[in-house]
N, C-alpha and C positions, 0 to 999 in steps of 0.2 A: 541246636542254639545254646549257650551254657547260659542258665538262669542263676541268678543271685536267691538265697532264701533266709530267713530273717531267725534269729537265734531264741527269739523268745516268744511266747504265745501267742498265736495272730489275733489280730481286732478287725473286724468287718469293717470295709471302707465305707465314711459317710458320702452320701450323693451332696455335690455342691449346692448350695442353696441359688437361687436365681439372682442375677444382679448382685451378686457377692464381690464380683471382681470384675472388670473390662476385659481381661484377656484373660482368665481365665486362672481362680487360685487351685492351687493342690485340693484334693478333698482332706477334711480335716483328719480324718483316721488312714490316710495314708503315709507308709511310714518309709524311709530311705535307711539305707543299709547302717546297723548298730555298730558300735564298737567291739562287738565281739562276732560280727561277721566278718566273714573271708572278704577281702578287698577284691575287687574285680581285676581282671588280668590287664597288666599294663603294657600297653604296644608302642611299637617305635615312634608312632603318633603322639603318645601322651608322655612319653621319658622325657624328651626335651622340653616339654611347657612348663610353664608356672601351674601352681595349682589354679588359679583366674582362669586361666586359657581351658584348662578341661572342662569336659562334660560333668552334668552333676551327678553328685553319687547315684548308684543304681537303685532305681526303688523294686520293693519287693513285688514278685507276680501275683499278679489276682487269682485267688482261688476261687472265689464263692461268685455266684450270678450280683450280688451286691458291688463287690469290688470289681468287677468288669463295668458293671451301670457306674459308676462311681469313675472311672476313667476313661469312656465312653464320652461322657455329659463333659470331662475336661478337654477331649480329644476335638468334638464337636466347635465348642467354642472358640477356642485359641485358632485351631484352623480356619474358622470363619474370620477372624478377626485378620488373621494372617496373609489370607488370600479371596479377599471380599470381590473379586473377580475372576474367580475359578469358573471354568468352563468346558464344555468339550471343544475340542483343539482339532476336530477334522472340521475343514471347510464344507457349507452346505448350507442353501436354501429352501427343501423342504424336506419332508420325510422321506420321498424317495432317494433322493443325492444323499443322504444322510445313511441309509441302510446300505445304498453301493460304497458310498467311502468305508462304511465298517468292517464290509465283506473284505474291502481291500486291506485293509489294515491289519490282518489276522499275521503276524509275523513280520509286521513290517512297523515302521514308525510314522507317526501321522503328518512330518513335514516331507517325507516321500509321499505319502498317498495324496495331499496335497498338493504336490507338483504335478500328477497326473491327470487328478479328477478334471480340473479346465477343459482339458480334449476330450476327457470321457461325455462329458456332460454337454459339451458343443455338437459332439457330433450324434449323441443318444439322448436326449433330453427329459425322455418321459420312459414309464416300462412298456408303451408300444415301440416305441423305435428301437430300444435294446432289445426286445423280445425278438425282433427279425434282423439284428445285426450278423452278420459273418462272423462266425469265432476267433477266424484267424485275425481280424482286424481287432477284435477287443482285444485277444491276446496280446497284438502289437501296441496296444495303447497301454496297457498293462503291466507290461513286461518286466519296468522295474521295479516293481513291488515286490516281486519274487513269487513261486509258484504260479506265475501268471497262466499257465495252461488251465490248472484247477480255478483260479481265481475266476478268470473268463468263463469257464463253463459254470460256475457258480452264479455268475452277474445274468448271464443270459437266459439260466434257468428260474432265477427267483424273478425275472420280469416276465418271462413266459406263465409261470403261475400265479403272479400279481394280475396279469391280462384276463386269464382263463378261469381263475378263482375268486378273485375279489376287486373286477370292473376297472383293475388297473390301478386302486385305491391301496394304500400301505396299511395293513390291518393295525388295531388297537389293543391286542391280548396278546400274551405269550403264548396260547395255546394256537391260536391262528400264524402266530410269524415264525415259532420255532420250523414248521413241516417245511419252509421254502430253503431252496437249497443253500448252501453257505450261511444259513443263520442256525444258531444256538441260544443257548438262555443268554450270553452274555449279551450278544449282538441285540438280542430282542428286549433287553433292560434297557439298552444305549438308545433305542429308538422311542419305546416307550416315555422313557424319561425327559429325552431331550426333544424330540419331537411333538411330542404328544402332551408333556407333562404329567404322566400318570407313573406314579411310584407303586408298581407292582411286585419290584425288587431290586437290588443291588447288584451293580456292576461289579463283579470282580474278575481283576485283571492280573496281571502279575505283580503290579505296586501295591494294588488294595492287598493281595494274599500276603506279600511281605511285611508291610505295614502292620497288619492286625495279628500276624503272629508274633512280631517283635515287640508289639504293646500289651501282648499275653490277651488277646483278647479273643483266639482261638488257637487251638492242635489241630484242627481239622485239616488232611492232607490234600484236599479237593474243593474246589472252588464252589460246588452248590455247598456242600456243608459248611464252608465259611461262611456262605451267604446266609445258609440258615440260623449259624448264630448270632451274625452280627444284626438280623434284623430286627430283634425285640431289644436291643441294645440303644437302638437310635430312633427320634420320632419319623414316622412313616413319610410326613410331609418333606424330610431331610437326604431321604433315602439316593435320590440321583444326584442329590447337591454332596452329598457325603464321598461318591465315588470319588467326584471332581476334585474333591479336597484333597484325599489319601494321595491321588495320581499326582496333585500337584506338587504336593509335599515329597513326595517318591523322586519325582524326577527333580528337586531342587535341591533337596538335604536328605533324605532318609535312599540314599544311593543304594544299588545291591552290593556294590563293592566300597570299601571304606564310607560308610555313611557319615554325614559331618556332624556327629551328634554335639559338637562345641558350640554350636548356633543353632541346634533344635529347638524349638518352644515347647517341645514334647518332651526333653531329656528327665526331667526330674518326677516324671510319670511313667517312665518307661522299662521295662526291665531289663532290657537289652543296651540301655545306652552305656558305649564306651567298650563294650564288651565285642561288636563285630567292628568297630572302628578298625 
């Protein structure tokens, strides 16, 4: 990804003071492209637009922890204002249903999963019934989610482990969740944050990875590294919400291809604004 660089000496970003703005003002130290800095690449999307229609000038990439902290503060405040109702979009009524739905969501949309789970939960409403389910029947129910054989095996194996090792209850720690079939760190964070309100980590899916990199908050190549870099930048009690905010913004504005930078509330603090458009 191309990144803009400033021509003069860099000054650290100053963290925005609470209450300074309803929507989140740009940190006082945040600089946009100076006159002597090369302009961002103009694309077919911007060539035909009037200046008022284009995305804001590209902000410089954050270099220090203070720079990243300042941008993180703005990101959280603005996305909270933009998506006040951001939430997990997998339909569920309890921790077991959320765990099952999250396993099915791998390489599948939430919309598709939500079309499948009503039949799954009607037939197997708890770990005990799913643990004794015929594998072929589960495969048939979840077939349209993709990788249905592996997912069915994980679902039945997960249910058996819950019954055998946890008295049928979904455990409340990453250490106990990760050993379950079909469960990795991302899934464990989804369960803890959404079913139990426990902020033990940050859910890093493809949307969170993409936005974190575009905003210059990380250069880590893997989800675990990205999570490790994001955690100290945001308040712990906002970790679960942060994932929803970034996911919603990724699905509605910061698309993987042709992001809508011209209407993005973060464009003036995003080093990638207009470049990936």
